[in-house]
GUNU-779156 format. One line per field, with one value per residue (C-alpha): x, y, z; residue in one letter; residue number from 1. Coordinates in steps of 0.02 Angstrom, whole numbers. Layout:
<rs>
u (X, ...);
v (Y, ...);
w (Z, ...);
type (A, ...);
seq (NUM, ...);
</rs>
This chain:
<rs>
u (2510, 2363, 2330, 2285, 2153, 1982, 1842, 1695, 1609, 1545, 1718, 1791, 1670, 1707, 1896, 1878, 1769, 1901, 2042, 1939, 1897, 2082, 2124, 1981, 2039, 2221, 2182, 2044, 2161, 2292, 2168, 2046, 2170, 2234, 2070, 2074, 2254, 2213, 2089, 2217, 2348, 2231, 2179, 2360, 2418, 2552, 2592, 2612, 2790, 2736, 2566, 2642, 2711, 2535, 2543, 2730, 2735, 2605, 2683, 2862, 2830, 2720, 2853, 3003, 2925, 2827, 2964, 3007, 2833, 2821, 2974, 2918, 2751, 2845, 2929, 2795, 2636, 2517, 2374, 2480, 2549, 2381, 2288, 2425, 2408, 2222, 2253, 2394, 2298, 2142, 2239, 2334, 2169, 2103, 2262, 2251, 2073, 2120, 2285, 2296, 2450, 2523, 2674, 2554, 2454, 2610, 2668, 2496, 2506, 2668, 2571, 2440, 2579, 2647, 2474, 2449, 2616, 2568, 2399, 2467, 2609, 2496, 2326, 2364, 2440, 2280, 2194, 2321, 2362, 2187, 2069, 2055, 2129, 1955, 1904, 2070, 2042, 1875, 1944, 2090, 1969, 1860, 2010, 2075, 1901, 1888, 2055, 1998, 1836, 1934, 2038, 1882, 1785, 1934, 1928, 1740, 1718, 1862, 1785, 1612, 1675, 1790, 1657, 1512, 1582, 1766, 1934, 1961, 1819, 1918, 2022, 1892, 1778, 1912, 1896, 1730, 1772, 1943, 1873, 1740, 1869, 1988, 1853, 1806, 1988, 2011, 1865, 1896, 2086, 2164, 2276, 2462, 2489, 2398, 2515, 2673, 2784, 2940, 3105, 3144, 3311, 3381, 3296, 3399, 3384, 3535, 3467, 3299, 3378, 3486, 3340, 3230, 3371, 3406, 3225, 3201, 3357, 3316, 3134, 3170, 3308, 3201, 3045, 3128, 3255, 3156, 3104, 3274, 3380, 3456, 3630, 3598, 3708, 3557, 3491, 3663, 3694, 3527, 3560, 3737, 3674, 3545, 3685, 3789, 3644, 3591, 3765, 3782, 3613, 3662, 3830, 3743, 3610, 3740, 3828, 3701, 3636, 3452, 3436, 3287, 3298, 3370, 3469, 3496, 3320, 3387, 3528, 3409, 3422, 3237, 3183, 3301, 3226, 3051, 3102, 3146, 2983, 2887, 2979, 2959, 2786, 2687, 2769, 2652, 2489, 2553, 2617, 2462, 2344, 2437, 2442, 2276, 2170, 2276, 2251, 2064, 2034, 2163, 2136, 1965, 1888, 1805, 1744, 1817, 1662, 1667, 1854, 1825, 1698, 1818, 1958, 1839, 1857, 2026, 1971, 1812, 1902, 2047, 1936, 1823, 1963, 2085, 1998, 1997, 2181, 2221, 2138, 2228, 2395, 2356, 2332, 2464, 2640, 2612, 2773, 2690, 2540, 2654, 2754, 2593, 2530, 2685, 2687, 2502, 2532, 2672, 2552, 2419, 2542, 2599, 2420, 2369, 2525, 2473, 2288, 2313, 2279, 2106, 1984, 1852, 1863, 1849, 2038, 2060, 1924, 2002, 2174, 2110, 2014, 2166, 2277, 2152, 2159, 2350, 2371, 2241, 2357, 2506, 2467, 2380, 2498, 2648, 2593, 2570, 2741, 2830, 2751, 2798, 2980, 2997, 3052, 2909, 2999, 3026, 2852, 2810, 2975, 2972, 2793, 2844, 2994, 2892, 2754, 2886, 2951, 2774, 2754, 2926, 2870, 2720, 2836, 2957, 2815, 2737, 2908, 2969, 2805, 2788, 2969, 2946, 2776, 2840, 2993, 2981, 2837, 2912, 2855, 2734, 2606, 2432, 2341, 2275, 2451, 2498, 2416, 2336, 2475, 2603, 2503, 2484, 2670, 2716, 2595, 2658, 2837, 2780, 2681, 2827, 2935, 2801, 2803, 2993, 2979, 2853, 2970, 3114, 3000, 2959, 3144, 3169, 3011, 3078, 3232, 3128, 3135, 2996, 3041, 3069, 2972, 2854, 2801, 2634, 2520);
v (-384, -502, -490, -305, -329, -269, -397, -293, -222, -70, -29, -56, 72, 199, 179, 201, 355, 428, 395, 476, 625, 651, 652, 773, 894, 895, 925, 1050, 1154, 1155, 1241, 1336, 1467, 1535, 1620, 1719, 1780, 1947, 1982, 1931, 2043, 2194, 2153, 2158, 2291, 2182, 2118, 1952, 1924, 1934, 1849, 1704, 1649, 1593, 1462, 1426, 1398, 1260, 1176, 1194, 1115, 979, 936, 945, 833, 707, 576, 611, 571, 421, 346, 403, 314, 150, 179, 251, 186, 235, 286, 401, 496, 504, 566, 693, 751, 786, 877, 981, 1024, 1073, 1182, 1262, 1301, 1383, 1487, 1540, 1602, 1700, 1770, 1960, 1984, 1909, 1833, 1749, 1681, 1612, 1531, 1453, 1386, 1300, 1211, 1162, 1096, 986, 912, 889, 797, 677, 641, 630, 512, 390, 408, 309, 167, 139, 52, -89, -105, -125, -172, -344, -368, -396, -214, -123, -78, 6, 82, 164, 225, 308, 391, 457, 520, 610, 696, 746, 813, 919, 987, 1022, 1110, 1207, 1358, 1390, 1354, 1471, 1606, 1590, 1588, 1738, 1836, 1807, 1780, 1830, 1747, 1692, 1567, 1473, 1412, 1411, 1294, 1159, 1160, 1066, 950, 911, 876, 758, 668, 651, 575, 455, 403, 373, 252, 153, 140, -10, 30, 39, -74, -214, -208, -307, -198, -266, -199, -30, 47, 198, 363, 481, 638, 724, 694, 764, 924, 946, 920, 1045, 1172, 1155, 1187, 1328, 1423, 1398, 1451, 1603, 1661, 1645, 1718, 1872, 1904, 2042, 2127, 2124, 2134, 1986, 2050, 2082, 1988, 1904, 1832, 1778, 1695, 1602, 1539, 1487, 1400, 1305, 1238, 1188, 1104, 1016, 946, 892, 806, 710, 663, 604, 502, 409, 346, 322, 145, 196, 353, 469, 471, 316, 388, 214, 230, 356, 246, 193, 332, 316, 337, 485, 564, 529, 618, 775, 762, 748, 895, 1010, 958, 1014, 1186, 1265, 1215, 1271, 1439, 1470, 1431, 1558, 1702, 1688, 1754, 1914, 1934, 1901, 2020, 2153, 2161, 2083, 2155, 1993, 1964, 1814, 1706, 1736, 1704, 1536, 1487, 1532, 1430, 1283, 1259, 1175, 1054, 1002, 970, 879, 771, 726, 671, 590, 419, 412, 458, 328, 193, 254, 241, 56, 28, 146, 195, 316, 406, 465, 535, 623, 703, 759, 830, 935, 1003, 1043, 1132, 1235, 1285, 1334, 1447, 1532, 1556, 1640, 1748, 1823, 1832, 1929, 2095, 2033, 2088, 1972, 1801, 1697, 1687, 1632, 1500, 1436, 1430, 1334, 1210, 1184, 1161, 1038, 932, 942, 885, 747, 681, 703, 655, 485, 420, 485, 386, 233, 261, 281, 126, 31, 82, 43, -132, -225, -231, -41, 19, 92, 183, 250, 310, 404, 486, 545, 608, 716, 777, 827, 932, 1009, 1053, 1147, 1248, 1289, 1332, 1460, 1533, 1548, 1615, 1744, 1801, 1827, 1908, 2037, 2092, 2281, 2287, 2323, 2183, 2128, 2252, 2243, 2408, 2554, 2624, 2470, 2480, 2329, 2332, 2295, 2144, 2081, 2100, 2005, 1863, 1855, 1831, 1690, 1605, 1609, 1533, 1401, 1357, 1338, 1224, 1113, 1100, 1048, 917, 856, 831, 729, 632, 583, 508, 383, 204, 86, -59, -223, -318, -197, -249, -331, -211);
w (726, 704, 890, 868, 731, 790, 775, 837, 678, 773, 837, 665, 592, 727, 704, 516, 544, 659, 535, 396, 507, 545, 359, 326, 462, 406, 222, 261, 368, 231, 112, 221, 282, 116, 69, 232, 216, 130, 270, 402, 320, 326, 505, 567, 442, 362, 188, 100, 163, 345, 328, 231, 399, 444, 307, 315, 503, 492, 339, 402, 572, 497, 367, 483, 616, 509, 504, 685, 749, 633, 717, 890, 870, 848, 1015, 1130, 1046, 906, 1020, 1128, 978, 888, 1042, 1077, 897, 917, 1081, 1009, 850, 948, 1071, 926, 841, 1000, 1019, 835, 857, 1013, 947, 975, 864, 706, 797, 919, 772, 689, 852, 872, 694, 745, 883, 753, 640, 779, 805, 618, 603, 743, 663, 486, 533, 627, 541, 382, 486, 586, 441, 409, 595, 668, 525, 441, 268, 195, 224, 201, 18, 50, 210, 120, -13, 119, 204, 37, -7, 160, 127, -48, 25, 149, 5, -98, 41, 109, -7, -12, 174, 217, 108, 184, 364, 334, 241, 360, 536, 529, 497, 678, 664, 531, 678, 816, 718, 739, 928, 952, 806, 880, 1053, 982, 874, 1022, 1132, 992, 966, 1151, 1152, 993, 979, 1067, 1213, 1176, 1327, 1233, 1083, 1062, 955, 875, 942, 869, 825, 920, 881, 773, 879, 800, 625, 678, 744, 589, 468, 560, 570, 384, 335, 461, 403, 219, 231, 341, 225, 68, 148, 223, 85, -1, 160, 247, 88, -2, 37, 222, 346, 427, 262, 202, 370, 360, 184, 229, 386, 283, 171, 322, 411, 251, 220, 401, 391, 235, 313, 470, 380, 276, 431, 570, 598, 604, 497, 500, 309, 227, 81, 11, -62, -188, -254, -390, -522, -564, -383, -365, -521, -454, -294, -392, -490, -327, -249, -400, -457, -306, -291, -419, -333, -163, -227, -331, -187, -82, -208, -299, -153, -152, -339, -333, -188, -235, -424, -459, -301, -244, -68, 28, 2, -186, -190, -107, -239, -380, -302, -287, -476, -461, -325, -417, -582, -497, -386, -533, -649, -526, -521, -711, -722, -589, -694, -851, -760, -730, -917, -988, -929, -784, -832, -994, -899, -775, -917, -1001, -836, -808, -986, -970, -803, -882, -1021, -894, -801, -961, -1020, -858, -853, -1021, -973, -811, -898, -948, -815, -748, -666, -825, -855, -673, -690, -852, -770, -618, -725, -838, -686, -611, -769, -769, -590, -610, -747, -630, -451, -461, -597, -497, -344, -454, -531, -364, -289, -447, -430, -244, -189, -104, 63, 62, 10, 181, 200, 21, 47, 206, 121, -29, 86, 172, 3, -45, 112, 86, -91, -18, 94, -47, -166, -49, -8, -188, -259, -120, -141, -328, -303, -178, -278, -287, -161, 11, 124, -11, 56, -18, 9, -92, -118, -221, -393, -473, -603, -467, -407, -584, -619, -461, -500, -679, -618, -504, -644, -766, -629, -602, -787, -780, -627, -718, -868, -756, -675, -851, -887, -728, -768, -937, -853, -752, -813, -756, -642, -730, -596, -508, -333, -309, -217);
type (M, A, D, M, I, L, T, D, P, R, R, Q, R, W, L, L, A, N, S, A, L, G, A, F, I, I, F, L, D, S, Y, I, V, N, V, S, L, P, T, V, A, R, F, F, G, V, G, T, S, A, V, S, G, V, T, L, A, Y, L, L, V, L, T, A, T, L, L, I, F, G, R, L, A, D, R, V, G, M, K, R, V, Y, M, A, G, Y, A, C, F, T, L, G, S, L, F, C, G, L, S, P, T, L, P, A, L, I, E, S, R, C, V, Q, G, L, G, G, A, M, M, F, S, V, G, P, V, L, V, P, R, Y, L, P, A, S, M, R, G, S, A, F, G, L, V, I, T, A, G, A, L, G, M, T, L, G, A, P, L, G, G, F, I, T, G, F, V, G, W, K, W, I, F, L, V, N, V, P, I, G, I, A, A, M, V, M, A, G, R, V, L, P, S, D, A, D, S, K, P, A, P, V, A, P, F, D, L, V, G, S, I, L, S, F, S, F, M, L, A, L, I, F, G, L, N, Q, G, E, E, M, G, W, G, S, P, A, I, L, A, C, L, A, A, S, V, V, F, G, L, L, F, L, F, R, E, R, R, V, R, S, P, L, L, D, L, A, I, F, R, D, P, S, I, A, A, A, G, W, V, N, L, L, G, F, M, V, T, A, G, G, N, F, L, L, P, F, Y, L, T, G, V, E, G, L, R, P, E, H, T, G, L, V, L, L, T, Y, S, V, V, Y, A, S, L, S, P, L, M, G, R, L, S, D, R, H, P, P, R, I, L, C, C, A, G, M, L, S, A, A, G, A, C, L, F, F, S, F, A, L, D, T, R, G, V, W, P, T, L, A, F, L, A, W, L, G, V, S, Y, A, M, F, I, S, P, L, N, N, L, I, M, G, L, A, P, A, E, E, L, G, E, V, S, G, V, F, K, T, L, T, N, L, S, F, V, L, G, V, T, A, F, E, A, L, F, S, L, G, I, P, G, G, L, I, H, D, A, V, P, A, A, G, I, V, L, G, L, R, R, A, L, V, F, G, A, A, V, C, C, I, A, F, V, F, N, A, R, I, R, P, A, A, N, P, P, A, L);
seq (1, 2, 3, 4, 5, 6, 7, 8, 9, 10, 11, 12, 13, 14, 15, 16, 17, 18, 19, 20, 21, 22, 23, 24, 25, 26, 27, 28, 29, 30, 31, 32, 33, 34, 35, 36, 37, 38, 39, 40, 41, 42, 43, 44, 45, 46, 47, 48, 49, 50, 51, 52, 53, 54, 55, 56, 57, 58, 59, 60, 61, 62, 63, 64, 65, 66, 67, 68, 69, 70, 71, 72, 73, 74, 75, 76, 77, 78, 79, 80, 81, 82, 83, 84, 85, 86, 87, 88, 89, 90, 91, 92, 93, 94, 95, 96, 97, 98, 99, 100, 101, 102, 103, 104, 105, 106, 107, 108, 109, 110, 111, 112, 113, 114, 115, 116, 117, 118, 119, 120, 121, 122, 123, 124, 125, 126, 127, 128, 129, 130, 131, 132, 133, 134, 135, 136, 137, 138, 139, 140, 141, 142, 143, 144, 145, 146, 147, 148, 149, 150, 151, 152, 153, 154, 155, 156, 157, 158, 159, 160, 161, 162, 163, 164, 165, 166, 167, 168, 169, 170, 171, 172, 173, 174, 175, 176, 177, 178, 179, 180, 181, 182, 183, 184, 185, 186, 187, 188, 189, 190, 191, 192, 193, 194, 195, 196, 197, 198, 199, 200, 201, 202, 203, 204, 205, 206, 207, 208, 209, 210, 211, 212, 213, 214, 215, 216, 217, 218, 219, 220, 221, 222, 223, 224, 225, 226, 227, 228, 229, 230, 231, 232, 233, 234, 235, 236, 237, 238, 239, 240, 241, 242, 243, 244, 245, 246, 247, 248, 249, 250, 251, 252, 253, 254, 255, 256, 257, 258, 259, 260, 261, 262, 263, 264, 265, 266, 267, 268, 269, 270, 271, 272, 273, 274, 275, 276, 277, 278, 279, 280, 281, 282, 283, 284, 285, 286, 287, 288, 289, 290, 291, 292, 293, 294, 295, 296, 297, 298, 299, 300, 301, 302, 303, 304, 305, 306, 307, 308, 309, 310, 311, 312, 313, 314, 315, 316, 317, 318, 319, 320, 321, 322, 323, 324, 325, 326, 327, 328, 329, 330, 331, 332, 333, 334, 335, 336, 337, 338, 339, 340, 341, 342, 343, 344, 345, 346, 347, 348, 349, 350, 351, 352, 353, 354, 355, 356, 357, 358, 359, 360, 361, 362, 363, 364, 365, 366, 367, 368, 369, 370, 371, 372, 373, 374, 375, 376, 377, 378, 379, 380, 381, 382, 383, 384, 385, 386, 387, 388, 389, 390, 391, 392, 393, 394, 395, 396, 397, 398, 399, 400, 401, 402, 403, 404, 405, 406, 407, 408, 409, 410, 411, 412, 413, 414, 415, 416, 417, 418, 419, 420, 421, 422, 423, 424, 425, 426, 427, 428, 429, 430, 431, 432, 433, 434, 435, 436, 437, 438, 439, 440, 441, 442, 443, 444, 445, 446, 447, 448, 449, 450, 451, 452, 453, 454, 455, 456, 457, 458, 459, 460, 461, 462, 463, 464, 465, 466, 467, 468, 469, 470, 471, 472, 473);
</rs>
């Protein structure tokens, strides 16, 4: 695609700025909402089970359609999908801010998720497709930094906006930013008509429908199990349907000529084990990010803006140590660092589960700092490990598959932690009728589960064997 490389330095800078802004928006929106969820729950008079749909809807749609839009961009053009993503995300943000009911808010988050999937599937490809090789390393570094900045600012920004101007502005603030970014993208991205894409294989529509149906049935069944009853016909039907759809999806992907998910990637036992590590490892951070605001507001009595500042601890520690851990994984076996990270995360969860009865925010700050150190040891080395295991000709496809697994892990983490948290609390309601002891007990169950998940990830991690001839990156 040398004919598509931009030569105008000014246009190169604007394209890089747009790609970085897209990464910032996506990661910011993944973190900015959680701090406001207790306020949203009180506003609509619902509990954690119902309000978790605000987070799950976005993550579920983004995860279920990420591979779909990645393939679609190859067929209809990068610019069309990327521009549509900005438009969809901006409209979804506007609808979220104007939503009069919780169902309307959840539906609007689905629109946001569609836009986020379009942007997330295309955004990382803009750098190698349109920028010269001489600036790609620094360009990728800037995009990754922008995403990390969005993650870091999400919690405190969400807390300040919710505390001072109201939770709806968490979504409305995206509207002018999205419009400006969309106008910028329209001006700097080359036209799809100018590209000369290689022939693409048929689109796996059936596989797309089956994968989305599997995740929707599974997440709904797990999320509503406590509220509707785990033995109720509706929940049993959802869980059974998720098994059926999952098996049909696997059967389909093994036989279709151009699968949505190439299962041949997992024939290597080490890559398969890394897939389980990836899926399990991120569940704890996702579940913790969802539940901690309810604990800090319901038990510690913090306002949203103070809750955001407390949650900032994890992001600061993680962002500060990640570059160091990335360099260490170049000098030492990344598998060892990943194992140490998971054991450390399990220890952090167990520590906090015992420290929950201690009043004050210091145990929470210690837990978040410990977890930040643990995941700095885990995430960068894991990425290094996965790219070292993947054959050179499959790096892009493996990266896309593991990105989808990471997002699926976020969905499962929120679902599992919320289900354990709300056991014995009808609907997971957080109000004056639920004593602090009930909130603490629910969070303790979730933390012990999180420690067990980290230990299982450690076992899979220990089964990974490094590639004899790692690909040159």
